N, C-alpha and C positions, 0 to 999 in steps of 0.2 A: 505493499497498500507507498501508495507515496504520501509525503508530510506537505501543509502545504507550505511552507519553503522552498521542499524541494517540486511543487507543483507552480510555484510562482515563476523559479527560472527555470521555468520549461516553456511556462507562457511568455519568456522572456528571451527566449534559447534561439525558439519557433513563431512566432508571431513573424513572423517574414516571409517564414517560408511558408507557412498555411496561407497563407496572403495570395505570392506567387504564385499558390500551385490554384487556389480558387481563381484570382484571375486569369488564369489560364484558358481556365472552364471556361467561364462565364462572361468575361473580357466587360466589369462592370462596377468601378472601383466599391462604387456604393453597396454590392448584392455581394462581392468579396470581402467586405466589413465585414458585415451580416453575417455569411458564411463563419469564417478567422471568428472569429465569437464562438457560435452555434457551434466551432467544434472543439472550441477549450472548454467549455461546458460539457459538453460531455469528456471530456476529458475526467473535469470535478468528477462528475455523477458519475463513471467509471475506476476512479482510482485507487477505488477496492482490491478492483479485477489485476491490474497493471502488474504482473509477474517478475519481469524480464524490462525493467529499465530502460537494456539496450537498445531497445526496439522503441520506443517510442514513436521516433521520425518513423517506421515503415505505416505504425498504426497514425501519426495526427493526416500521414498522407494518403494512405487510405480515407477516413473518413473525414479529410479536402476532398476529397478526388469525387466518391460519394454522394456528398450535400451535394456537395458546387451541381455535381450530376440532376439529386435530385430536385433542384433548384430552376435550372433550365429545364428540366420538364414542365414545372410549374410557371413559371413564363410563358409557356408557348400555351402555356392554357388560359393565363389569367388575359396575354393578349392578343389572342383568336378573343375571349369571350367579350376584351375594351377595346376592338377592333375602328374601331371609329371616333375613340376619343388620344386629344392630342397625347404630344411628347413633352412630358412635364420638363424634361432637360428641355426645352427647344421652347419654354417658358420661362421656366425662371434665367436661363443664360438673357434676359431681354434687360434685365439687372442685372447684371457682372461687372466685372470691374475689370479693368483691361489684361490685367495677374491673371486673372481666379477663368477667363477666357485664354487667355493664355494656354495656360496649363490645361484644360479646357479642350485645347486644340492639338497639345501636344501626346495626353492617351488615347485621339479621335485617331493622331495618324500610328499608335503602336498599332494599332486595332486594326486599320483599315491595312497596312502591311502584313498582321496574323491571315486579314479575311481573306488578301489580294491573291499570296501562297497560298490559298483552298486547304491548309490541312485540316484531315479529319480533328476531332476529341482527341481521340488518343495519340495520334502525330501532335498536337498541340501538348501535352498532359506529358511523355516524354520528352519530348524539344527542349521544354520549360523544367522539367527536372532533372535532364541531362548537362545544359549549359546555363539555363539558371542558381541551380541549386547544388550546379556540382557533384549530379551526384553518379554514380558508374550505371551500368550497362546491369551489373548483379545488381548492385542494392535496390534502383529502381524495378526491377524485376520481383521481389522481398515484399518491396510494398506495395506493388500491385496485385502480386500475386500472377502473373504474366509468363511463362516462361522468356529466359531470358533471350531465348534467338527469335523471339517474336519485340520483344524489345530493340534488339537490334536491328532488326527491319523497317518498324516506324517507327525511329530517329532515320536512318535510312533515310527513310519517305518520305521524311519531312524536312534530311538538308535539301535534297535532291530537285523539292517541292518550293523551298523560299529561292534555292538558287536558280529555278530561270524566276522564279521574279520576283524577284528584289537582286539582279547584277551585283551592289556589292555586296552580297554575303560572299560570290563565288573568291573559294579561297585564302578566306578573311583575307581578303584585300578592298581598298575603298576603291570606286570605279570612278 
C-alpha cells in the first residue's frame, strides 16, 4: 500500500507523463487535464492494491490511455447529440488576449501536425510514449499489454507517416 507521502511523490513525478499520454489521445488540453486528475484519483482509490511500486508507470500509462479512450467515446456521442451547438472554444476565443490566442494557435498547430500525419490512435500513443516519454519498446509493450513486435510496427508506421506529411521530420533534420 502506498503512503500519502509516496502517493504525492508519484503524482509529482508522473503528472506530466500522464497528461502527455492523455493529450496524445484526446488532443485537448482541458480534457487531458481532467483525465490526468481522474487517473490519479483512480490511483488513490486503488493504492492499497499496488503490490509493485516499480510497476506504477506502466499502470498509470494503461489507465491514462484507457480513460482517454473512454473520454473520446463519450465525446463522440456528445458531439453527435449536440451537433448544432457552437464550439465553446470559438466563442471564448473572441474575448482572449493576444497571448492566449498565440498559445491557442500553437496548440492548434501541434494538433494539426498530428492530424495531417493521419496517425491511428495506437500509432499516436506508441509514438508519444517512445519519443515524448523516452520509453523503450519493451516498456511500452508492458504498459500497453501489447506484443513488443506490434509496438515496433506501430512505431515504424507512425515514423513513416510523419516523414511523409511533415518533411522536417525526415532524418531528424530541419528542412
